C-alpha positions as a LaTeX table, in Angstrom:
\begin{tabular}{lrrr}
\hline
Residue & $x$ (\AA) & $y$ (\AA) & $z$ (\AA) \\
\hline
Met1 & 0.61 & 11.24 & $-14.81$ \\
Thr2 & $-2.82$ & 9.70 & $-14.40$ \\
Gln3 & $-3.27$ & 6.29 & $-15.99$ \\
Phe4 & $-6.44$ & 4.51 & $-17.11$ \\
Thr5 & $-6.31$ & 0.71 & $-17.08$ \\
Arg6 & $-8.76$ & $-1.95$ & $-18.22$ \\
Val7 & $-8.48$ & $-5.60$ & $-17.19$ \\
Met8 & $-10.52$ & $-8.31$ & $-18.90$ \\
Ile9 & $-11.24$ & $-10.91$ & $-16.22$ \\
Asp10 & $-11.79$ & $-14.54$ & $-17.12$ \\
Pro11 & $-15.01$ & $-15.52$ & $-15.26$ \\
Gln12 & $-13.88$ & $-19.16$ & $-15.23$ \\
Tyr13 & $-10.53$ & $-18.41$ & $-13.55$ \\
Arg14 & $-10.81$ & $-19.83$ & $-10.04$ \\
His15 & $-8.62$ & $-17.27$ & $-8.31$ \\
Ala16 & $-10.58$ & $-14.44$ & $-9.92$ \\
Gln17 & $-13.83$ & $-16.00$ & $-8.73$ \\
Trp18 & $-12.42$ & $-16.12$ & $-5.19$ \\
Ala19 & $-11.20$ & $-12.51$ & $-5.35$ \\
Met20 & $-14.51$ & $-11.17$ & $-6.62$ \\
Leu21 & $-16.38$ & $-12.62$ & $-3.65$ \\
Ser22 & $-15.04$ & $-9.83$ & $-1.42$ \\
Leu23 & $-14.53$ & $-6.09$ & $-1.88$ \\
Glu24 & $-11.73$ & $-6.34$ & 0.68 \\
Arg25 & $-9.83$ & $-8.80$ & $-1.56$ \\
Leu26 & $-10.35$ & $-6.67$ & $-4.66$ \\
His27 & $-9.25$ & $-3.58$ & $-2.74$ \\
Ala28 & $-6.04$ & $-5.35$ & $-1.70$ \\
Ile29 & $-5.25$ & $-6.54$ & $-5.24$ \\
Val30 & $-5.73$ & $-3.09$ & $-6.78$ \\
Ala31 & $-3.74$ & $-1.44$ & $-3.98$ \\
Arg32 & $-0.87$ & $-3.91$ & $-4.43$ \\
Ser33 & $-0.79$ & $-3.34$ & $-8.18$ \\
Thr34 & $-0.76$ & 0.47 & $-7.97$ \\
Asn35 & 1.29 & 1.07 & $-4.82$ \\
Pro36 & 4.61 & $-0.80$ & $-4.48$ \\
Asp37 & 4.80 & 0.23 & $-0.80$ \\
Trp38 & 1.39 & $-1.17$ & 0.11 \\
Pro39 & 0.46 & $-2.12$ & 2.83 \\
Arg40 & 3.30 & $-0.29$ & 4.62 \\
Ser41 & 2.14 & 2.96 & 3.02 \\
Ala42 & $-1.41$ & 3.75 & 1.94 \\
Asn43 & $-0.71$ & 7.27 & 0.68 \\
Thr44 & $-1.40$ & 6.34 & $-2.93$ \\
Arg45 & $-5.12$ & 6.08 & $-3.67$ \\
Ser46 & $-6.61$ & 4.58 & $-6.81$ \\
Leu47 & $-10.11$ & 4.43 & $-8.18$ \\
Trp48 & $-11.47$ & 1.17 & $-9.52$ \\
Arg49 & $-14.72$ & $-0.38$ & $-10.64$ \\
Leu50 & $-15.74$ & $-3.92$ & $-11.49$ \\
Asp51 & $-18.31$ & $-4.30$ & $-14.27$ \\
Glu52 & $-19.68$ & $-7.82$ & $-14.31$ \\
Gly53 & $-20.02$ & $-9.56$ & $-17.67$ \\
Arg54 & $-23.16$ & $-11.37$ & $-18.70$ \\
Asn55 & $-23.75$ & $-14.84$ & $-20.12$ \\
Gly56 & $-20.14$ & $-15.92$ & $-19.64$ \\
Ser57 & $-18.55$ & $-12.81$ & $-21.15$ \\
Pro58 & $-15.46$ & $-11.38$ & $-19.40$ \\
His59 & $-15.80$ & $-9.08$ & $-16.42$ \\
Arg60 & $-14.09$ & $-5.71$ & $-16.78$ \\
Leu61 & $-12.03$ & $-4.05$ & $-14.09$ \\
Tyr62 & $-11.29$ & $-0.35$ & $-14.62$ \\
Val63 & $-8.55$ & 1.40 & $-12.63$ \\
Val64 & $-7.57$ & 5.08 & $-12.50$ \\
Ser65 & $-4.19$ & 5.51 & $-10.82$ \\
Glu66 & $-1.26$ & 7.89 & $-10.49$ \\
Arg67 & 1.19 & 5.37 & $-11.92$ \\
Ile68 & 1.09 & 2.47 & $-14.34$ \\
Pro69 & $-0.20$ & $-0.54$ & $-12.37$ \\
Asp70 & 1.85 & $-3.69$ & $-12.05$ \\
Leu71 & 0.31 & $-5.49$ & $-15.00$ \\
Gln72 & 1.76 & $-8.84$ & $-13.92$ \\
Val73 & $-0.12$ & $-8.60$ & $-10.62$ \\
Leu74 & $-3.41$ & $-7.82$ & $-12.37$ \\
Ala75 & $-2.94$ & $-10.50$ & $-15.03$ \\
Gly76 & $-1.94$ & $-13.12$ & $-12.47$ \\
Glu77 & $-4.76$ & $-12.39$ & $-10.05$ \\
Phe78 & $-7.51$ & $-12.24$ & $-12.67$ \\
Gly79 & $-6.41$ & $-14.69$ & $-15.34$ \\
Ala80 & $-6.16$ & $-12.00$ & $-18.01$ \\
Gly81 & $-4.46$ & $-13.11$ & $-21.22$ \\
Pro82 & $-1.63$ & $-11.28$ & $-23.04$ \\
Arg83 & $-4.09$ & $-8.75$ & $-24.44$ \\
Gly84 & $-6.34$ & $-8.74$ & $-21.41$ \\
Val85 & $-4.68$ & $-5.81$ & $-19.64$ \\
Ser86 & $-4.29$ & $-2.42$ & $-21.29$ \\
Thr87 & $-3.15$ & 0.93 & $-19.88$ \\
Thr88 & $-3.22$ & 4.37 & $-21.44$ \\
Glu89 & $-2.35$ & 7.86 & $-20.27$ \\
Tyr90 & $-5.59$ & 9.57 & $-19.22$ \\
Gly91 & $-4.48$ & 13.15 & $-19.90$ \\
Pro92 & $-5.20$ & 13.35 & $-23.65$ \\
Phe93 & $-8.79$ & 12.24 & $-23.09$ \\
Leu94 & $-9.31$ & 14.59 & $-20.14$ \\
Asn95 & $-7.93$ & 17.53 & $-22.10$ \\
Gln96 & $-10.52$ & 17.18 & $-24.85$ \\
Leu97 & $-13.47$ & 17.76 & $-22.51$ \\
Ala98 & $-15.32$ & 20.99 & $-23.33$ \\
Ile99 & $-18.46$ & 22.85 & $-22.31$ \\
Gly100 & $-21.59$ & 21.58 & $-24.04$ \\
Gln101 & $-20.27$ & 18.13 & $-24.95$ \\
Glu102 & $-22.53$ & 15.17 & $-24.26$ \\
Trp103 & $-21.24$ & 11.75 & $-23.23$ \\
Ala104 & $-22.74$ & 8.44 & $-22.20$ \\
Phe105 & $-21.62$ & 7.63 & $-18.67$ \\
Arg106 & $-21.54$ & 4.93 & $-16.04$ \\
Leu107 & $-20.96$ & 5.43 & $-12.34$ \\
Lys108 & $-20.98$ & 2.90 & $-9.52$ \\
Ala109 & $-21.40$ & 4.88 & $-6.33$ \\
Asn110 & $-22.07$ & 4.60 & $-2.62$ \\
Pro111 & $-24.78$ & 7.25 & $-2.09$ \\
Thr112 & $-25.06$ & 8.19 & 1.57 \\
Lys113 & $-26.65$ & 10.75 & 3.85 \\
Ser114 & $-25.32$ & 12.14 & 7.12 \\
Thr115 & $-27.74$ & 12.52 & 10.03 \\
Pro116 & $-26.75$ & 14.91 & 12.87 \\
Ser117 & $-26.55$ & 13.36 & 16.33 \\
Gly118 & $-28.46$ & 16.21 & 17.94 \\
Glu119 & $-25.92$ & 16.29 & 20.76 \\
Pro120 & $-23.13$ & 18.89 & 21.00 \\
Gly121 & $-19.71$ & 17.41 & 20.32 \\
Lys122 & $-21.07$ & 14.05 & 19.18 \\
Arg123 & $-20.63$ & 12.89 & 15.61 \\
Gly124 & $-23.70$ & 12.11 & 13.59 \\
Ser125 & $-24.34$ & 8.87 & 11.74 \\
Arg126 & $-24.05$ & 8.12 & 8.04 \\
His127 & $-26.27$ & 5.66 & 6.24 \\
Gly128 & $-26.79$ & 4.48 & 2.69 \\
Leu129 & $-29.67$ & 5.74 & 0.58 \\
Val130 & $-31.95$ & 2.88 & $-0.45$ \\
Arg131 & $-34.96$ & 4.64 & $-2.02$ \\
Leu132 & $-34.61$ & 5.12 & $-5.78$ \\
Asp133 & $-35.80$ & 8.73 & $-5.58$ \\
Asp134 & $-33.14$ & 9.52 & $-2.98$ \\
Gln135 & $-30.47$ & 7.80 & $-5.07$ \\
Gln136 & $-31.43$ & 9.84 & $-8.13$ \\
Glu137 & $-31.48$ & 13.10 & $-6.18$ \\
Trp138 & $-28.05$ & 12.27 & $-4.76$ \\
Leu139 & $-26.57$ & 11.95 & $-8.25$ \\
Met140 & $-28.20$ & 15.15 & $-9.49$ \\
Arg141 & $-26.68$ & 17.02 & $-6.55$ \\
Lys142 & $-23.26$ & 15.47 & $-7.13$ \\
Ala143 & $-23.50$ & 16.29 & $-10.84$ \\
Arg144 & $-23.84$ & 19.99 & $-10.07$ \\
Glu145 & $-20.79$ & 19.79 & $-7.80$ \\
Cys146 & $-18.79$ & 17.93 & $-10.46$ \\
Gly147 & $-19.42$ & 20.16 & $-13.46$ \\
Phe148 & $-22.13$ & 18.35 & $-15.40$ \\
His149 & $-25.86$ & 17.72 & $-15.59$ \\
Met150 & $-28.15$ & 15.09 & $-17.07$ \\
Pro151 & $-30.26$ & 16.56 & $-19.91$ \\
Ile152 & $-34.04$ & 16.29 & $-19.67$ \\
Asn153 & $-35.56$ & 13.96 & $-22.27$ \\
Arg154 & $-38.92$ & 14.25 & $-24.00$ \\
Leu155 & $-40.52$ & 12.34 & $-21.14$ \\
Glu156 & $-39.37$ & 15.21 & $-18.90$ \\
Met157 & $-37.01$ & 12.93 & $-17.02$ \\
Pro158 & $-33.24$ & 13.27 & $-16.52$ \\
Glu159 & $-31.23$ & 11.14 & $-18.95$ \\
Met160 & $-30.21$ & 8.52 & $-16.41$ \\
Arg161 & $-31.36$ & 5.22 & $-15.03$ \\
Ile162 & $-30.38$ & 3.07 & $-12.09$ \\
Arg163 & $-28.97$ & $-0.08$ & $-13.61$ \\
Asp164 & $-28.41$ & $-1.87$ & $-10.31$ \\
Ser165 & $-29.08$ & $-1.14$ & $-6.64$ \\
Arg166 & $-28.09$ & $-3.49$ & $-3.85$ \\
Thr167 & $-26.58$ & $-3.80$ & $-0.38$ \\
Ile168 & $-23.12$ & $-5.38$ & $-0.17$ \\
Asp169 & $-21.68$ & $-6.93$ & 2.99 \\
Phe170 & $-18.10$ & $-8.07$ & 3.49 \\
Glu171 & $-15.69$ & $-8.78$ & 6.33 \\
Arg172 & $-12.93$ & $-6.31$ & 7.22 \\
Gln173 & $-10.66$ & $-6.83$ & 10.21 \\
Gly174 & $-13.17$ & $-9.11$ & 11.88 \\
Ala175 & $-16.15$ & $-6.79$ & 11.45 \\
Thr176 & $-18.97$ & $-6.77$ & 8.91 \\
Val177 & $-18.99$ & $-3.72$ & 6.63 \\
Thr178 & $-22.12$ & $-2.78$ & 4.69 \\
Phe179 & $-22.26$ & $-0.52$ & 1.65 \\
Thr180 & $-25.15$ & 0.61 & $-0.52$ \\
Ser181 & $-24.06$ & 0.02 & $-4.13$ \\
Val182 & $-25.81$ & 1.85 & $-6.98$ \\
Thr183 & $-24.81$ & 1.70 & $-10.64$ \\
Tyr184 & $-26.02$ & 4.61 & $-12.76$ \\
Asp185 & $-26.11$ & 4.71 & $-16.56$ \\
Gly186 & $-27.02$ & 7.83 & $-18.47$ \\
Ile187 & $-26.09$ & 10.81 & $-20.58$ \\
Leu188 & $-24.34$ & 13.86 & $-19.21$ \\
Ala189 & $-23.67$ & 17.32 & $-20.58$ \\
Val190 & $-20.47$ & 19.12 & $-19.61$ \\
Asp191 & $-20.91$ & 22.43 & $-17.75$ \\
Asp192 & $-17.45$ & 22.89 & $-16.21$ \\
Pro193 & $-14.65$ & 20.81 & $-17.79$ \\
Asp194 & $-12.22$ & 21.42 & $-14.92$ \\
Leu195 & $-14.65$ & 20.16 & $-12.28$ \\
Leu196 & $-15.51$ & 17.15 & $-14.43$ \\
Arg197 & $-11.82$ & 16.31 & $-14.89$ \\
Lys198 & $-11.37$ & 16.35 & $-11.12$ \\
Ala199 & $-14.34$ & 14.02 & $-10.71$ \\
Leu200 & $-12.96$ & 11.60 & $-13.31$ \\
Val201 & $-9.58$ & 11.48 & $-11.55$ \\
Asn202 & $-10.63$ & 11.74 & $-7.89$ \\
Gly203 & $-14.00$ & 9.99 & $-7.98$ \\
Ile204 & $-17.48$ & 10.84 & $-6.73$ \\
Gly205 & $-18.84$ & 10.05 & $-3.29$ \\
Arg206 & $-17.50$ & 7.79 & $-0.56$ \\
Ala207 & $-15.88$ & 4.33 & $-0.28$ \\
Lys208 & $-13.64$ & 4.93 & $-3.28$ \\
Gly209 & $-11.08$ & 2.39 & $-2.14$ \\
Tyr210 & $-13.74$ & $-0.31$ & $-2.35$ \\
Gly211 & $-14.80$ & 0.06 & $-5.95$ \\
Phe212 & $-17.10$ & 3.08 & $-5.76$ \\
Gly213 & $-16.87$ & 6.54 & $-7.29$ \\
Leu214 & $-15.25$ & 5.79 & $-10.66$ \\
Leu215 & $-17.07$ & 7.67 & $-13.42$ \\
Thr216 & $-16.42$ & 6.58 & $-17.00$ \\
Leu217 & $-17.43$ & 8.28 & $-20.25$ \\
Val218 & $-17.86$ & 6.92 & $-23.76$ \\
Pro219 & $-18.84$ & 8.70 & $-26.99$ \\
Leu220 & $-22.56$ & 9.12 & $-27.37$ \\
Ala221 & $-24.05$ & 6.80 & $-29.99$ \\
Ser222 & $-27.08$ & 8.11 & $-31.84$ \\
Thr223 & $-29.03$ & 4.98 & $-30.91$ \\
Thr224 & $-28.72$ & 5.77 & $-27.19$ \\
Arg225 & $-29.53$ & 9.49 & $-27.31$ \\
Ser226 & $-32.59$ & 9.08 & $-25.11$ \\
Leu227 & $-32.76$ & 6.54 & $-22.32$ \\
Gly228 & $-36.46$ & 7.30 & $-22.02$ \\
Gln229 & $-37.04$ & 5.83 & $-25.49$ \\
Arg230 & $-35.39$ & 2.47 & $-24.83$ \\
\hline
\end{tabular}
């Protein structure tokens, strides 16, 4: 059964500070906590996302996995206290999704575009999208594929905003890896609950093992009904 886990990370904990400097380190910690056979077997894939706290508040690590993570691993690596790690079965929440519902959402994604090589038999190249317009169009396309859309507000804009857009570099097996990281906040309306459930469990886009693709939903507060009015 799918599990949803939240870890409250102490920003002053030295080992957590070290781990958060590299997506490769975070990837390894999450993999070790959710797959007892890792690294011998990488068959089990988990989604995760790190939301950084502000002004000294705890960071939050969210994990969606097939099994209950090893909570001792997560607590030890991130300095989470006795109540700093919580896990719940995801099914009851997923089952309540229905057509027409509206939810506030957050998604950290790696929006990319594939460019054909132009040569027969040769693979094309894939690159990150850096223009804000391209990043927004990418999410609107993915939304249609994943069973939801962003309503249009009174400013005639989709109910979403790009909270953060940056390029992230890290070392993996002696080579430098570069990802485009975009965090979207917004409001979505459910069109196809089954497709949305799949997106919540399987993620959206690429680089899911490195903290991208995890979509989270929270009840829509009346004060945040329109992002265009903030």
